[in-house]
C-alpha positions as CSV (number, residue, x, y, z in Angstrom):
1,X,-161.1,18.1,-4.7
2,X,-162.4,14.9,-3.2
3,X,-160.3,12.3,-1.3
4,X,-160.1,9.9,-4.3
5,X,-158.6,12.7,-6.5
6,X,-156.0,13.6,-3.9
7,X,-155.1,9.9,-3.6
8,X,-154.4,9.7,-7.3
9,X,-152.0,12.6,-7.1
10,X,-149.9,10.9,-4.5
11,X,-150.2,7.2,-5.3
12,X,-149.2,5.3,-8.4
13,X,-150.8,1.9,-8.3
14,X,-149.5,-0.9,-10.5
15,X,-150.9,-4.3,-9.8
16,X,-148.7,-7.4,-10.2
17,X,-150.3,-10.8,-10.4
18,X,-148.4,-13.6,-8.7
19,X,-148.1,-17.0,-10.4
20,X,-149.1,-20.1,-8.5
21,X,-146.1,-21.9,-10.1
22,X,-143.7,-20.3,-7.5
23,X,-143.2,-21.1,-3.9
24,X,-144.8,-19.4,-0.9
25,X,-143.8,-16.0,0.4
26,X,-141.1,-15.9,3.1
27,X,-142.7,-13.0,5.1
28,X,-146.0,-12.4,6.8
29,X,-146.2,-8.6,6.5
30,X,-146.0,-5.9,3.8
31,X,-142.4,-5.1,2.9
32,X,-140.5,-2.3,1.2
33,X,-139.6,-4.1,-2.0
34,X,-137.8,-1.4,-4.1
35,X,-136.6,2.2,-3.7
36,X,-135.1,4.8,-6.1
37,X,-133.6,7.7,-4.2
38,X,-131.9,9.2,-7.2
39,X,-133.9,8.7,-10.4
40,X,-133.0,10.2,-13.7
41,X,-133.4,14.0,-13.9
42,X,-133.2,16.8,-11.4
43,X,-134.9,15.7,-8.2
44,X,-135.2,19.3,-7.0
45,X,-137.5,20.2,-10.0
46,X,-139.6,17.1,-10.3
47,X,-141.5,14.7,-8.0
48,X,-139.7,11.5,-9.1
49,X,-138.2,9.7,-6.1
50,X,-140.4,6.6,-5.3
51,X,-140.9,3.7,-3.0
52,X,-142.5,0.3,-3.9
53,X,-144.4,-1.8,-1.4
54,X,-145.1,-5.5,-1.9
55,X,-147.7,-7.7,-0.1
56,X,-146.4,-11.3,0.1
57,X,-149.2,-12.4,2.5
58,X,-152.4,-14.2,1.6
59,X,-154.6,-11.4,2.7
60,X,-155.4,-7.8,1.5
61,X,-153.9,-5.2,3.8
62,X,-155.4,-1.7,4.6
63,X,-152.6,0.8,4.4
64,X,-154.7,3.8,5.6
65,X,-152.5,6.1,7.8
66,X,-149.3,4.1,7.3
67,X,-146.1,6.1,6.9
68,X,-143.1,5.9,4.6
69,X,-140.2,8.0,6.0
70,X,-136.6,8.9,5.3
71,X,-134.4,8.5,8.3
72,X,-131.3,10.6,7.6
73,X,-130.9,14.4,7.2
74,X,-134.2,15.2,5.5
75,X,-136.5,13.0,7.7
76,X,-139.5,13.6,5.4
77,X,-142.5,11.4,6.1
78,X,-145.3,10.5,3.7
79,X,-148.7,9.4,5.1
80,X,-150.6,6.9,2.9
81,X,-154.1,8.2,2.2
82,X,-157.2,6.6,3.8
83,X,-158.8,3.8,1.8
84,X,-155.5,2.6,0.2
85,X,-155.6,-1.2,0.0
86,X,-152.8,-3.4,-1.2
87,X,-154.0,-6.8,-2.4
88,X,-152.3,-10.1,-1.8
89,X,-149.3,-10.5,-4.1
90,X,-149.7,-6.9,-5.5
91,X,-147.3,-4.0,-5.7
92,X,-148.0,-0.3,-4.8
93,X,-145.6,2.5,-5.8
94,X,-145.6,5.8,-4.0
95,X,-144.1,9.3,-4.8
96,X,-144.2,12.2,-2.3
97,X,-142.5,15.4,-3.0
98,X,-139.2,16.8,-4.4
99,X,-136.0,15.6,-2.7
100,X,-137.7,13.1,-0.5
101,X,-134.5,11.2,0.2
102,X,-130.7,11.8,0.3
103,X,-128.5,9.9,-2.1
104,X,-126.0,8.5,0.5
105,X,-126.4,6.4,3.6
106,X,-130.2,6.5,3.4
107,X,-132.6,4.0,5.1
108,X,-136.3,4.0,4.4
109,X,-138.8,3.0,7.1
110,X,-142.4,1.7,6.8
111,X,-144.6,2.2,9.9
112,X,-148.3,1.2,10.4
113,X,-151.1,3.6,11.6
114,X,-150.0,3.1,15.2
115,X,-146.4,4.1,14.5
116,X,-145.0,0.6,14.8
117,X,-142.0,-0.2,12.6
118,X,-143.1,-2.8,10.0
119,X,-140.1,-2.9,7.7
120,X,-136.8,-1.0,7.0
121,X,-134.4,-1.1,4.1
122,X,-130.7,-1.6,4.3
123,X,-128.5,1.5,4.1
124,X,-128.5,2.5,0.4
125,X,-126.2,4.6,-1.7
126,X,-127.4,5.9,-5.1
127,X,-125.0,8.3,-6.8
128,X,-126.1,7.2,-10.3
129,X,-128.6,9.7,-11.7
130,X,-130.3,7.1,-13.9
131,X,-133.0,4.4,-13.8
132,X,-131.2,2.0,-11.4
133,X,-132.7,1.3,-8.0
134,X,-132.2,-0.7,-4.9
135,X,-134.4,-3.7,-4.8
136,X,-134.8,-7.0,-3.0
137,X,-132.9,-9.8,-4.9
138,X,-136.3,-11.7,-4.9
139,X,-139.7,-10.3,-4.0
140,X,-139.9,-10.2,-0.2
141,X,-136.4,-11.6,0.4
142,X,-133.9,-10.1,2.8
143,X,-131.0,-9.6,0.3
144,X,-130.7,-6.5,-1.9
145,X,-129.2,-5.6,-5.3
146,X,-128.7,-2.4,-7.3
147,X,-129.7,-2.6,-10.9
148,X,-132.3,-1.5,-13.5
149,X,-135.6,-0.4,-11.8
150,X,-138.8,-2.5,-12.1
151,X,-141.2,0.0,-10.5
152,X,-144.6,-1.7,-9.9
153,X,-143.4,-5.0,-11.2
154,X,-141.7,-8.1,-9.8
155,X,-137.9,-8.2,-8.9
156,X,-138.0,-12.0,-9.6
157,X,-139.2,-14.9,-7.6
158,X,-137.2,-17.9,-6.3
159,X,-138.4,-21.3,-7.3
160,X,-138.4,-23.0,-3.9
161,X,-139.7,-26.4,-4.9
162,X,-139.5,-28.7,-8.0
163,X,-141.8,-31.6,-8.7
164,X,-139.1,-34.3,-8.4
165,X,-141.3,-37.0,-9.8
166,X,-141.4,-35.2,-13.2
167,X,-137.6,-35.3,-13.6
168,X,-135.7,-38.4,-14.6
169,X,-131.9,-38.5,-14.3
170,X,-129.6,-41.3,-15.5
171,X,-125.9,-41.8,-15.0
172,X,-123.3,-44.4,-16.0
173,X,-119.6,-44.8,-16.5
174,X,-118.0,-46.1,-19.7
175,X,-116.5,-49.0,-17.8
176,X,-117.1,-50.7,-14.4
177,X,-113.4,-51.0,-13.6
178,X,-110.3,-49.0,-14.4
179,X,-106.6,-48.9,-13.9
180,X,-104.4,-46.0,-12.8
181,X,-103.8,-43.4,-15.5
182,X,-107.0,-44.4,-17.2
183,X,-109.7,-41.7,-17.8
184,X,-113.2,-42.3,-16.5
185,X,-116.1,-41.0,-18.6
186,X,-119.2,-40.2,-16.6
187,X,-122.3,-39.6,-18.7
188,X,-126.0,-39.6,-18.6
189,X,-129.3,-37.9,-19.5
190,X,-132.0,-35.8,-18.0
191,X,-135.7,-35.9,-19.0
192,X,-136.1,-32.2,-19.2
193,X,-134.4,-28.9,-18.5
194,X,-135.0,-27.2,-15.2
195,X,-134.8,-23.5,-14.9
196,X,-134.1,-21.3,-11.8
197,X,-134.7,-17.5,-11.6
198,X,-131.7,-15.4,-10.4
199,X,-133.7,-13.1,-11.1
200,X,-133.7,-14.0,-14.9
201,X,-134.3,-17.5,-15.9
202,X,-131.3,-19.8,-16.5
203,X,-130.7,-23.5,-16.7
204,X,-130.2,-25.2,-13.4
205,X,-126.7,-27.0,-13.1
206,X,-126.2,-30.7,-12.9
207,X,-124.1,-31.5,-9.8
208,X,-121.8,-34.5,-10.2
209,X,-120.1,-35.9,-7.0
210,X,-117.4,-38.6,-7.2
211,X,-116.1,-39.9,-3.9
212,X,-113.8,-42.8,-2.9
213,X,-111.0,-43.7,-0.5
214,X,-109.8,-40.3,0.8
215,X,-111.0,-38.7,-2.4
216,X,-113.8,-36.2,-3.2
217,X,-114.5,-34.4,-6.4
218,X,-117.4,-32.3,-7.6
219,X,-118.3,-30.6,-10.9
220,X,-121.2,-28.6,-12.2
221,X,-122.5,-29.3,-15.8
222,X,-125.4,-28.3,-18.0
223,X,-127.4,-30.5,-20.2
224,X,-126.9,-30.0,-24.0
225,X,-129.6,-29.6,-26.6
226,X,-130.3,-33.4,-26.5
227,X,-130.5,-33.4,-22.7
228,X,-127.2,-35.3,-22.4
229,X,-124.2,-34.5,-20.1
230,X,-120.7,-35.8,-19.8
231,X,-117.6,-35.2,-17.7
232,X,-114.2,-37.0,-17.2
233,X,-111.8,-37.9,-14.4
234,X,-108.1,-38.7,-14.9
235,X,-107.1,-41.5,-12.5
236,X,-103.7,-40.2,-11.5
237,X,-102.3,-41.2,-8.1
238,X,-100.5,-37.9,-7.6
239,X,-103.9,-36.2,-7.8
240,X,-105.1,-38.3,-4.8
241,X,-106.8,-41.2,-6.6
242,X,-106.4,-44.5,-4.6
243,X,-107.2,-48.1,-5.2
244,X,-110.8,-49.0,-4.3
245,X,-114.5,-48.4,-5.1
246,X,-115.8,-45.0,-6.2
247,X,-119.4,-43.8,-5.9
248,X,-120.9,-41.3,-8.4
249,X,-123.9,-39.3,-7.3
250,X,-125.7,-37.0,-9.7
251,X,-128.2,-34.4,-8.4
252,X,-130.5,-32.4,-10.7
253,X,-133.5,-30.5,-9.4
254,X,-133.6,-32.5,-6.2
255,X,-133.5,-35.9,-8.1
256,X,-130.5,-38.1,-7.6
257,X,-129.0,-41.0,-9.5
258,X,-126.1,-43.2,-8.6
259,X,-123.5,-45.5,-10.1
260,X,-120.0,-46.8,-9.1
261,X,-116.8,-48.0,-10.5
262,X,-113.5,-49.5,-9.2
263,X,-109.9,-48.5,-9.6
264,X,-107.0,-50.9,-9.3
265,X,-103.5,-51.8,-10.5
266,X,-103.2,-53.3,-14.0
267,X,-102.6,-57.0,-14.0
268,X,-99.6,-57.8,-16.2
269,X,-101.2,-61.0,-17.6
270,X,-104.0,-58.9,-19.1
271,X,-101.6,-56.8,-21.2
272,X,-100.2,-60.1,-22.6
273,X,-103.6,-61.0,-24.0
274,X,-103.3,-58.4,-26.8
275,X,-102.2,-60.4,-29.9
276,X,-101.4,-57.5,-32.2
277,X,-101.1,-53.8,-31.3
278,X,-99.3,-50.7,-32.3
279,X,-99.4,-47.4,-30.3
280,X,-97.5,-44.2,-29.8
281,X,-97.8,-41.6,-27.1
282,X,-96.0,-38.8,-25.3
283,X,-94.7,-39.2,-21.7
284,X,-96.9,-36.3,-20.5
285,X,-100.1,-34.8,-21.8
286,X,-99.0,-31.2,-21.3
287,X,-95.6,-29.5,-21.9
288,X,-94.2,-26.0,-21.7
289,X,-91.6,-24.3,-24.0
290,X,-88.1,-25.3,-23.1
291,X,-89.0,-28.8,-22.1
292,X,-88.0,-32.1,-23.7
293,X,-90.9,-34.1,-25.1
294,X,-90.3,-37.9,-24.9
295,X,-92.2,-39.9,-27.5
296,X,-92.4,-43.7,-27.0
297,X,-94.4,-46.5,-28.5
298,X,-94.8,-50.2,-28.9
299,X,-95.5,-52.7,-31.6
300,X,-96.4,-56.3,-30.8
301,X,-95.2,-57.4,-34.2
302,X,-91.6,-56.7,-35.1
303,X,-91.1,-56.4,-38.9
304,X,-87.4,-57.2,-39.9
305,X,-85.6,-54.4,-41.6
306,X,-88.6,-52.2,-41.5
307,X,-88.4,-48.7,-39.8
308,X,-91.1,-46.8,-37.9
309,X,-91.8,-43.5,-39.6
310,X,-93.0,-40.7,-37.3
311,X,-94.0,-37.0,-37.7
312,X,-94.9,-34.4,-35.2
313,X,-97.0,-31.3,-36.2
314,X,-97.9,-28.2,-34.2
315,X,-101.3,-26.6,-33.6
316,X,-101.0,-24.9,-37.0
317,X,-100.3,-28.2,-38.7
318,X,-96.7,-27.2,-39.4
319,X,-94.1,-30.0,-39.3
320,X,-92.0,-29.8,-36.2
321,X,-90.0,-33.1,-36.5
322,X,-89.9,-36.4,-38.4
323,X,-87.7,-39.4,-38.7
324,X,-87.2,-43.2,-38.8
325,X,-86.7,-45.5,-35.9
326,X,-85.8,-49.2,-35.8
327,X,-86.8,-51.6,-33.1
328,X,-85.8,-55.2,-32.3
329,X,-87.9,-55.6,-29.2
330,X,-91.1,-53.8,-30.3
331,X,-90.4,-50.7,-28.1
332,X,-89.2,-47.5,-29.6
333,X,-88.5,-44.0,-28.2
334,X,-87.3,-40.5,-29.4
335,X,-87.5,-37.0,-28.1
336,X,-87.8,-33.4,-29.3
337,X,-87.0,-30.0,-27.7
338,X,-89.7,-27.4,-27.5
339,X,-88.2,-24.1,-28.5
340,X,-88.7,-21.0,-26.4
341,X,-88.3,-18.6,-29.4
342,X,-91.8,-17.6,-30.5
343,X,-93.3,-20.9,-29.4
344,X,-96.5,-22.2,-30.9
345,X,-99.1,-23.1,-28.2
346,X,-101.9,-25.6,-28.7
347,X,-102.4,-29.2,-29.5
348,X,-99.6,-31.1,-31.2
349,X,-100.2,-34.3,-33.3
350,X,-97.9,-37.4,-33.2
351,X,-98.3,-39.8,-36.1
352,X,-96.4,-43.1,-36.5
353,X,-96.5,-45.6,-39.4
354,X,-95.1,-49.2,-39.2
355,X,-95.8,-51.5,-42.0
356,X,-99.5,-51.2,-42.7
357,X,-100.3,-50.0,-39.1
358,X,-100.9,-46.4,-38.2
359,X,-101.0,-44.9,-34.7
360,X,-101.5,-41.3,-33.5
361,X,-101.8,-39.3,-30.3
362,X,-101.6,-35.7,-29.1
363,X,-100.1,-33.5,-26.4
364,X,-100.6,-29.9,-25.5
365,X,-98.0,-27.1,-25.4
366,X,-99.1,-24.4,-22.9
367,X,-97.9,-21.0,-22.0
368,X,-95.8,-20.7,-18.8
369,X,-97.7,-18.6,-16.3
370,X,-95.9,-17.7,-13.1
371,X,-98.5,-18.8,-10.6
372,X,-98.3,-20.8,-7.4
373,X,-100.8,-22.5,-5.1
374,X,-99.3,-21.4,-1.8
375,X,-99.1,-18.2,0.3
376,X,-95.8,-16.4,0.3
377,X,-95.5,-13.8,3.0
378,X,-91.7,-13.3,3.1
379,X,-90.7,-12.3,-0.4
380,X,-87.0,-13.1,-1.0
381,X,-86.8,-10.4,-3.7
382,X,-88.9,-7.2,-3.7
383,X,-89.3,-5.5,-7.1
384,X,-91.3,-2.3,-8.1
385,X,-91.8,0.0,-11.0
386,X,-92.2,3.7,-10.4
387,X,-95.4,3.8,-12.6
388,X,-98.0,1.5,-14.1
389,X,-98.2,3.5,-17.4
390,X,-95.4,4.9,-19.6
391,X,-95.3,7.0,-22.7
392,X,-93.0,6.0,-25.6
393,X,-89.4,7.1,-24.9
394,X,-90.2,7.9,-21.3
395,X,-87.7,6.9,-18.5
396,X,-88.7,3.9,-16.4
397,X,-87.2,3.2,-13.0
398,X,-86.9,-0.4,-11.9
399,X,-85.9,-0.8,-8.2
400,X,-86.2,-3.2,-5.3
401,X,-84.3,-5.1,-2.7
402,X,-83.0,-8.6,-2.0
403,X,-83.9,-10.1,1.4
404,X,-81.0,-11.6,3.4
405,X,-78.5,-10.2,0.9
406,X,-74.9,-11.3,1.4
407,X,-72.5,-8.9,-0.2
408,X,-69.4,-10.9,0.8
409,X,-70.2,-14.0,-1.2
410,X,-68.4,-14.7,-4.5
411,X,-71.4,-16.2,-6.3
412,X,-71.5,-15.5,-10.0
413,X,-75.0,-14.0,-10.1
414,X,-74.4,-10.8,-8.2
415,X,-76.5,-9.0,-10.7
416,X,-80.3,-8.6,-11.2
417,X,-81.5,-9.2,-14.7
418,X,-84.7,-7.8,-16.2
419,X,-86.5,-9.5,-19.1
420,X,-89.7,-8.2,-20.8
421,X,-92.6,-10.0,-22.5
422,X,-95.7,-8.6,-24.2
423,X,-99.2,-9.7,-23.3
424,X,-99.4,-11.9,-26.5
425,X,-96.3,-13.8,-25.4
426,X,-93.8,-12.1,-27.7
427,X,-90.4,-10.9,-26.5
428,X,-89.4,-7.2,-27.4
429,X,-86.4,-7.2,-29.6
430,X,-84.2,-4.7,-31.5
431,X,-82.1,-5.1,-34.6
432,X,-78.3,-5.1,-34.3
433,X,-75.7,-5.3,-37.1
434,X,-73.8,-8.6,-37.5
435,X,-70.2,-8.2,-36.6
436,X,-67.6,-8.4,-39.5
437,X,-70.3,-8.0,-42.1
438,X,-71.1,-5.0,-44.1
439,X,-74.8,-5.7,-44.3
440,X,-77.4,-7.7,-42.5
441,X,-78.7,-7.6,-38.9
442,X,-80.0,-9.9,-36.2
443,X,-82.8,-9.6,-33.7
444,X,-81.6,-9.2,-30.0
445,X,-83.8,-9.5,-27.0
446,X,-84.2,-6.2,-25.1
447,X,-83.1,-6.7,-21.5
448,X,-81.7,-4.7,-18.6
449,X,-79.6,-5.4,-15.5
450,X,-78.7,-3.8,-12.1
451,X,-76.0,-4.5,-9.5
452,X,-77.2,-4.6,-5.9
453,X,-75.4,-2.4,-3.4
454,X,-74.0,-3.8,-0.1
455,X,-77.4,-3.7,1.6
456,X,-79.2,-5.5,-1.3
457,X,-80.9,-2.5,-2.8
458,X,-80.9,-2.2,-6.6
459,X,-82.2,0.2,-9.1
460,X,-81.8,1.2,-12.8
461,X,-83.2,3.9,-15.0
462,X,-83.8,3.2,-18.6
463,X,-85.5,5.0,-21.5
464,X,-88.3,3.0,-23.2
465,X,-87.4,2.9,-26.9
466,X,-90.4,3.4,-29.1
467,X,-88.9,1.2,-31.8
468,X,-89.0,-1.7,-29.3
469,X,-92.1,-1.1,-27.2
470,X,-95.4,-0.4,-28.9
471,X,-98.7,0.4,-27.2
472,X,-99.9,-2.5,-25.1
473,X,-99.5,-4.4,-21.8
474,X,-96.2,-5.9,-20.7
475,X,-94.7,-8.0,-17.9
476,X,-91.1,-7.4,-16.6
477,X,-89.4,-10.2,-14.6
478,X,-86.6,-9.5,-12.2
479,X,-84.2,-12.5,-11.8
480,X,-81.5,-12.7,-9.1
481,X,-80.0,-16.2,-9.2
482,X,-83.3,-17.9,-9.5
483,X,-85.2,-15.5,-7.2
484,X,-88.1,-14.2,-9.3
485,X,-90.4,-11.2,-9.0
486,X,-92.6,-9.7,-11.7
487,X,-94.4,-6.5,-12.4
488,X,-96.8,-5.3,-15.1
489,X,-97.0,-2.0,-16.9
490,X,-98.5,-0.5,-20.0
491,X,-97.3,1.6,-22.9
492,X,-99.9,4.2,-23.8
493,X,-100.1,7.2,-26.1
494,X,-101.8,9.2,-23.4
495,X,-101.7,8.7,-19.7
496,X,-104.8,8.2,-17.5
497,X,-105.6,11.1,-15.2
498,X,-106.6,8.6,-12.5
499,X,-103.3,6.8,-12.1
500,X,-102.3,6.6,-8.4
501,X,-98.6,7.1,-7.6
502,X,-96.8,4.5,-5.6
503,X,-96.9,4.9,-1.8
504,X,-93.3,5.9,-1.7
505,X,-93.6,8.4,-4.6
506,X,-91.9,11.7,-3.7
507,X,-90.2,10.3,-0.6
508,X,-86.5,11.4,-0.6
509,X,-85.5,8.5,1.6
510,X,-86.7,5.8,-0.8
511,X,-83.3,5.1,-2.2
512,X,-81.2,5.8,0.9
513,X,-80.2,2.7,2.8
514,X,-80.9,2.9,6.5
515,X,-83.7,5.5,6.3
516,X,-87.4,4.6,6.3
517,X,-89.2,5.1,3.0
518,X,-92.6,5.5,4.8
519,X,-94.2,5.6,8.2
520,X,-95.0,1.9,7.8
521,X,-91.4,0.8,8.4
522,X,-89.4,-0.3,11.4
523,X,-85.7,-0.7,12.0
524,X,-84.5,-4.4,11.9
525,X,-81.5,-4.9,14.1
526,X,-80.5,-8.1,12.3
527,X,-80.7,-6.7,8.8
528,X,-79.4,-3.3,9.9
529,X,-82.0,-1.3,7.9
530,X,-85.6,-0.3,7.9
531,X,-88.1,-2.9,6.7
532,X,-91.8,-2.6,5.9
533,X,-94.3,-3.4,8.7
534,X,-97.2,-3.6,6.2
535,X,-96.6,-6.5,3.8
536,X,-98.3,-7.9,0.8
537,X,-99.7,-11.5,1.1
538,X,-100.5,-13.2,-2.2
539,X,-102.7,-16.3,-2.4
540,X,-102.6,-17.9,-5.8
541,X,-104.4,-21.0,-7.2
542,X,-103.7,-22.3,-10.7
543,X,-104.9,-24.6,-13.4
544,X,-108.6,-24.8,-12.4
545,X,-110.6,-26.7,-15.0
546,X,-114.1,-26.4,-13.3
547,X,-116.7,-24.3,-15.1
548,X,-118.1,-22.8,-11.9
549,X,-115.7,-21.3,-9.4
550,X,-116.4,-19.4,-6.1
551,X,-113.6,-17.2,-4.6
552,X,-113.9,-15.9,-1.1
553,X,-112.4,-12.6,0.0
554,X,-112.3,-12.1,3.8
555,X,-110.1,-10.9,6.5
556,X,-107.9,-13.7,7.9
557,X,-104.9,-14.3,10.2
558,X,-101.7,-15.7,8.7
559,X,-98.6,-16.3,10.9
560,X,-100.2,-14.2,13.7
561,X,-100.8,-11.3,11.3
562,X,-104.2,-9.9,10.3
563,X,-104.6,-9.4,6.5
564,X,-107.4,-8.0,4.5
565,X,-108.1,-8.6,0.8
566,X,-107.2,-5.7,-1.5
567,X,-107.2,-7.1,-5.1
568,X,-108.9,-10.0,-6.8
569,X,-107.5,-10.9,-10.2
570,X,-107.7,-13.9,-12.5
571,X,-106.7,-15.0,-16.0
572,X,-107.6,-17.8,-18.3
573,X,-105.2,-19.2,-20.9
574,X,-106.9,-20.4,-24.1
575,X,-104.6,-22.7,-26.1
576,X,-106.6,-22.8,-29.3
577,X,-106.2,-19.5,-31.2
578,X,-109.3,-20.3,-33.3
579,X,-111.5,-20.3,-30.1
580,X,-110.6,-16.9,-28.7
581,X,-113.9,-15.2,-29.4
582,X,-116.0,-18.1,-28.0
583,X,-114.2,-18.5,-24.7
584,X,-115.2,-16.0,-22.1
585,X,-115.3,-15.3,-18.4
586,X,-118.4,-14.3,-16.4
587,X,-117.6,-12.6,-13.1
588,X,-120.4,-11.7,-10.7
589,X,-120.8,-10.5,-7.1
590,X,-122.4,-12.5,-4.3
591,X,-125.6,-10.5,-4.7
592,X,-125.8,-11.6,-8.4
593,X,-124.6,-8.4,-10.1
594,X,-122.7,-9.3,-13.3
595,X,-119.5,-7.3,-13.2
596,X,-117.7,-8.7,-16.2
597,X,-119.4,-10.7,-19.0
598,X,-120.7,-10.6,-22.5
599,X,-124.4,-10.1,-21.6
600,X,-126.2,-6.8,-21.8
601,X,-126.7,-6.4,-18.0
602,X,-123.0,-6.9,-17.3
603,X,-121.2,-3.7,-16.1
604,X,-118.1,-4.4,-18.2
605,X,-118.5,-6.2,-21.5
606,X,-115.3,-5.3,-23.5
607,X,-111.7,-4.4,-22.9
608,X,-111.3,-1.5,-20.4
609,X,-108.1,-0.4,-22.1
610,X,-109.0,2.7,-24.0
611,X,-107.2,6.0,-24.7
612,X,-106.4,7.7,-21.4
613,X,-107.6,4.8,-19.2
614,X,-106.8,1.3,-18.2
615,X,-109.9,0.4,-16.1
616,X,-113.6,1.1,-15.6
617,X,-115.1,2.5,-12.4
618,X,-118.3,0.7,-11.4
619,X,-120.7,0.6,-8.5
620,X,-121.3,-2.8,-7.0
621,X,-123.4,-3.2,-3.8
622,X,-122.7,0.3,-2.8
623,X,-118.9,0.0,-3.3
624,X,-116.9,1.9,-5.9
625,X,-114.5,-0.5,-7.7
626,X,-111.8,-0.2,-10.3
627,X,-112.3,-3.1,-12.8
628,X,-109.6,-3.9,-15.4
629,X,-110.4,-6.4,-18.2
630,X,-108.5,-7.5,-21.2
631,X,-111.6,-8.3,-23.4
632,X,-112.6,-11.7,-24.7
633,X,-110.6,-11.7,-28.0
634,X,-107.2,-12.6,-26.5
635,X,-105.4,-15.8,-25.7
636,X,-104.9,-14.7,-22.1
637,X,-108.2,-13.4,-20.9
638,X,-107.6,-11.6,-17.6
639,X,-109.2,-9.2,-15.1
640,X,-108.6,-7.5,-11.8
641,X,-111.1,-6.0,-9.2
642,X,-110.0,-3.6,-6.5
643,X,-111.6,-0.7,-4.5
644,X,-111.2,2.7,-6.0
645,X,-109.8,4.2,-2.8
646,X,-106.3,3.1,-1.9
647,X,-107.3,2.9,1.8
648,X,-110.3,0.5,1.2
649,X,-110.4,-3.3,1.0
650,X,-112.6,-5.8,-0.7
651,X,-115.7,-6.9,1.4
652,X,-116.1,-10.2,3.1
653,X,-117.9,-11.8,0.2
654,X,-118.0,-14.6,-2.4
655,X,-117.2,-13.8,-6.1
656,X,-118.6,-16.2,-8.6
657,X,-116.6,-17.0,-11.8
658,X,-118.2,-18.9,-14.6
659,X,-116.2,-20.2,-17.6
660,X,-118.2,-20.3,-20.8
661,X,-116.6,-22.6,-23.2
662,X,-117.4,-25.4,-25.7
663,X,-114.9,-28.0,-24.9
664,X,-111.9,-25.8,-25.7
665,X,-108.6,-26.5,-23.9
666,X,-108.3,-23.8,-21.3
667,X,-107.1,-23.3,-17.7
668,X,-108.2,-20.7,-15.2
669,X,-105.9,-19.0,-12.7
670,X,-106.7,-16.6,-9.9
671,X,-105.0,-14.8,-7.0
672,X,-106.1,-12.6,-4.1
673,X,-103.7,-9.9,-2.9
674,X,-103.9,-9.1,0.8
675,X,-102.4,-6.3,2.9
676,X,-101.3,-6.9,6.4
677,X,-102.8,-4.6,9.0
678,X,-100.5,-2.5,11.2
């Protein structure tokens, strides 16, 4: 058999043609561009493991006598046959023999005919017996990703330069000067859409930067079908807006366009120039159940003996309140209370009629989410559940402790109350007979309570009634005189076999004051009991309206304590019920892997809540993660990402969140849970 025939048995050559549209290569030597150490099938029966080389240089390279070697346990080396040439911009894919590489902690090396190391991969892990491979995030670049294999083909190319002269960007504001509490509308056009490859093509974002006196704000937008874009800015002083001149700089594909506007206090004389006007508005633009909504208005013309007729309707166009108001000065005011019993969330409409004049306005009623924008290390109340999943009619233990508890005080709230809420916002209730009546019943909220002991410890065991709690996710809130702590749990028909018990599960000292519940506790002489040395640190940020959000998880030091990230979670409240299916989150790793999203390449595309499980186990950049996702068809779309092993932490990385929406009213919240290191 001649040398050419032998070469064909060992070498698979697939030529890839580079496109002159893209930028130059970033390397000056042949690189290992992609490897699959665990392809589909039995590697011990078939020669299937492969390595792809890529030539980013401008010259053809003779690979005769070069070596491709595994570096771990097997240490198998393949020598490339004489006469093998890799052309400029081309790809060569090589197979060698059965079980060429190991599937964990493997590094692949490329050496030339003199034994000099030319290139080496990162340490790769591949436990997925399928068609996924480790590949450079762009051809010839240093970063790697783990996704569907592209043997012999391109992994994607980065557009490094854009012909700026071919792109035209315009920007303007709807006014040149504003007063406080006005809303600035920044809008403009682009002459064409620009695409970037990551590695699949997508539209490049328009970066809008607004800066002024001690103020800086940026937002990313995308051009619509007509190549227009628009964003707004509320000029509210409490948000950091000051009097002065503001510059607007728009950047798209390396092309910038600028405009400016001014902000100042309203001159009283200008408001007197209005000869005839009639308006109505709410005191705030957003309210929560349990708040009082103040409605006020003004009419420049007072009509004797004529009343102002007003109506208020909710997001379902149901009448909430109406009435008649009289004014002698032109000013009028009224108020309504937003009920907390099965509240209606969304946009409410105010309509007022006065003579032949009609005025209207809106305000939003949002769901109360217990989030905060600060770090809280010392928790005044600690609250835990014994499990995260329960079967109907199973016994639930609710326990915890109150920091700095004073048993001698005579305050009235010496009891911890527990209130429950389902994920859709409803409150679990049960029917009770009405006293002194032979028939009829009333709905009563299901709640529990516990009395702390002298050391501040509390606990209560309660059976979960199936007539009150159906399958689904719930939140339970512990309240001690305004000190609040919450936990989440699920009611399931069958428990997941992967549920991890709490750290103190099975410890006989857990409910005994004065004894440590784990090895991670020390005795506090001031409190007179054991306290945890490993604490939870929660960093929360709320009401983010940007469409592109980057969240960083990294080890940090807080109050002289080192903490590492354990859980990344987020949620988005969608006010409009009609927009549930079209408002989605897109969560991706720093390397570009889509973890949660509606696209086919995303690892999680639907709710992870299924019979016998509450999360999906996925592989991201060599790390095994538990991903929990509510699915897109809910009002509160939420997710959480944490390492599968309870002893691992999230890597130092950036997590990218993209909110896909079409002008729906929504707010994004996220939190990072850290654990202090001993």
